N, C-alpha and C positions, 0 to 999 in steps of 0.2 A: 518872563517875555514867551509867547506862543510862538511855537515854528511851525513853518509852511513846509511843503515837499512839492519841489517842481522838477523832474528827473530830466528834462531836457538843459538843465541849465549848465554851463560849464566854466572853465576858469576864465574866458576870454568873454563871458556875456556882460551886457552893459545894461540893459533893460530887463523886467519880469512884467510877463502879462499873465495874471492870473485868471482860471478858468472860472465859469458861471458860479460854481459852488463854493468855491474860497472867496472871490467876491463879496458874494452875499454874506458869506460868514464876516468877513472883514466890514462891509459897511452895514450890516443889520444887527450882528451878535456880538463883534467885538466894538462896534461903532467908532473905527478907525476913521482919521483926518488926512488931509493932505499935508504932509509933512511929518507924519508918523514913521517909525523906524521898525521893522519888521524883520526877523530871523526867518530865513530859508536855508534848505539843502537840498541837495541833489541825490541824496543816498549813496552816492558814490565817493564821499570822503570830504566834501566841501561845503563850507558852511558860508553864505551869503548875508551882508548885512543890508537891507536896502530902505530907502526913504519913498514912502509913497507919493507919486506926482498925480495920479487921479484915483477918486474913491468913488464905484457906483456899484449899485446892486449888481450889476450885469458883466461889467468889466473893472477891474482896479490893476492900475499900472504902478508900478516902482521903478527907480533906478539905482543900480548896485553902486554902494558907496565902499564895500570892502568885501573882499573874498578872501577866505582863510582856508587853508587846507588842515585837515584835523589827522592827527596821525592816527593809524590803525593800532590795534589791538598788538601785543606782542605773541599771540596765539593767535592759531585759528581751530575755532571748535565747531565740529560737525555731530549734531544729534540724530542719530536714525530712529525713530520712533513710531511706535505702532499707534494707530488711531484709536482712541477712545470710543465705546459705544455710545456714549453722549457726545455729541459734536462741539458741544459749549465748552467742555473739560479740554479738549484739544487746542481749541483756540484760546482758553485760558492760559494753557503751556506755551504757545508761541507768543503771544502779548508779555509773558512775565520773562521767557527765556530772551526776547528782545530787549527788556529793558536792563537784565542783568548783564549779556553779553554773548549771543550766538551769533555765529558767523554764516551757517548753513543747516537748514534743515529737511530731511526726507523723511517723508512717512512709509513705513514699511509693512507690508501684509505678510503677517507669520500663520502658523498652521492652528493657532487658538484665537486667531482676531476674529472681533465680533463684529468691527466694521472693515467692510471689504472696499469702500470706495469712499473720497472725500474732495472736496471743493478746494484745491489747491489755490487759487483765486481769491478766494474767500479767506485763506490763510495768509495770503499776500498782505491782502487790504489791513489785516489786522495786524502784521508786522510793521507796516508802514504807518499805522497809528500809534504805536507803541513806539517807534522811532522817534516820532513827532514830539509823542507827549514826554519823553524822557531827555531831549534834546540830544540824541543821536545824530550821527552824519553818515552812518554805515548800514545801511538795509540789509538784514541777512536774506542769503538767496534761500526761497522756498524751491526746492527740486519736485518733481513729479513723484507720485507714489510708486513706489516699488516692491517688487516681491524680496523676501528677508533672503532668499541664496544669492540674487544679482546684487544687492546692495553690499555683499560682503565683498564684491570686487571693485567697489567705488569708493573705497577710504584709501586716505593718504594718510602717511606718519604712523604714530602708535594709536590701536584702536582696543577699544574695551568693551565688554559685555556685561551687564549687570543683570543677573539671575538670581532666583530664590533657592537655587539646589544646594543641598549640603554637600559643599566640596571646594576645595582650596581655593581662595579669591585674595587679591589683593586689594591694598586701599590706595585711595586717590593721596596722593601725598607729592614730595617735592621731586619724587623720581621722576615726575612727568615733565619738570621744568625744563628740562633740555630738548624735549619734543615741541615743536612749535606747532604741530600740524597733528589734533587729537580728534578721533572719533570715538562715539558713546553710542552703543545699540542699546535702546528701552524697550521691553518687550510689552504684550498685552496684559491685561488683568490675569490672564490664566497663566502667565509667563512663557518664557520660551519652552518648548519641547525639549527632551533630552537629546534626540537628534541636531536639534536646531543648536543646541549648546555647542555639541561636539564638533558639530561643522563649522561653526566659528573658531572654536578651539584650533581646529585643523587649518583655518585660513590664518593663523599667527594673532588671532584677536584675544585679548588677557580677560579672564574672569575678574570683575572689581565688587567690591562691597560699598553698599551706600548706607551701611549702618544696620543695625540689629534689628529694626523694626521693617515689616513687610508694608511697602509703598504703593500708593497707586501709581498709575503709568505717568499722569503728569506732575506727579510729585516728585515721583524718581527723576523725571527729566529736570526738573527745576533744581534738585540737589545736585545734579552733577553739574548742570550748568554754574551754579553758585560755588560749588568745592574748586573747580576749574580756576574761574575768576579769581577767588582768594589767592590761590597761587601764585597768580601774575600780576597780583596788586601791589 
């Protein structure tokens, strides 16, 4: 079943009014009929089952027959990641991270960043589409772009930095299970500078290893998300 996204719905909602784009998709692409059942989420932890009462390419209407509160993940993962030079690759990261289970993403500008600007509204649309496709009910928060130093003041719980320097690093393992709030910093293709790494360590951010091979920025982000998700599975 395909899932739709309507952020205005709440636990007490009774009727659903789809916008023009969703209505056209329901009527012309999915060819839904009156009486068909659809799944909807508000991205805030609620999933609704609704029955279509009006099907038109301009306006579709449904009545909610069930409201379900979906339990959140037992952890909160915030990825701070440097935007890739190719914007398609950072969008790919947002899509896959949403499917795996990320709760917040902050693009960070580092000294070696090749891309200094980013359309975060576009990233939000990518994350919503991924949430719908994966039948999720919690939309990740896409924060505004931040410089690296400022981002170090914004993490909660335990924080890690994944860098390529030859220095002692921890592995992502069950030691983090007791920490429900986890932040991971992923650098640009040229890696964090030694000064950035030291600044992070001075801010109580711990260095971690994501394996023996050097990973692309977006691959490192996905590896981190998957490693944390598996620990809490």
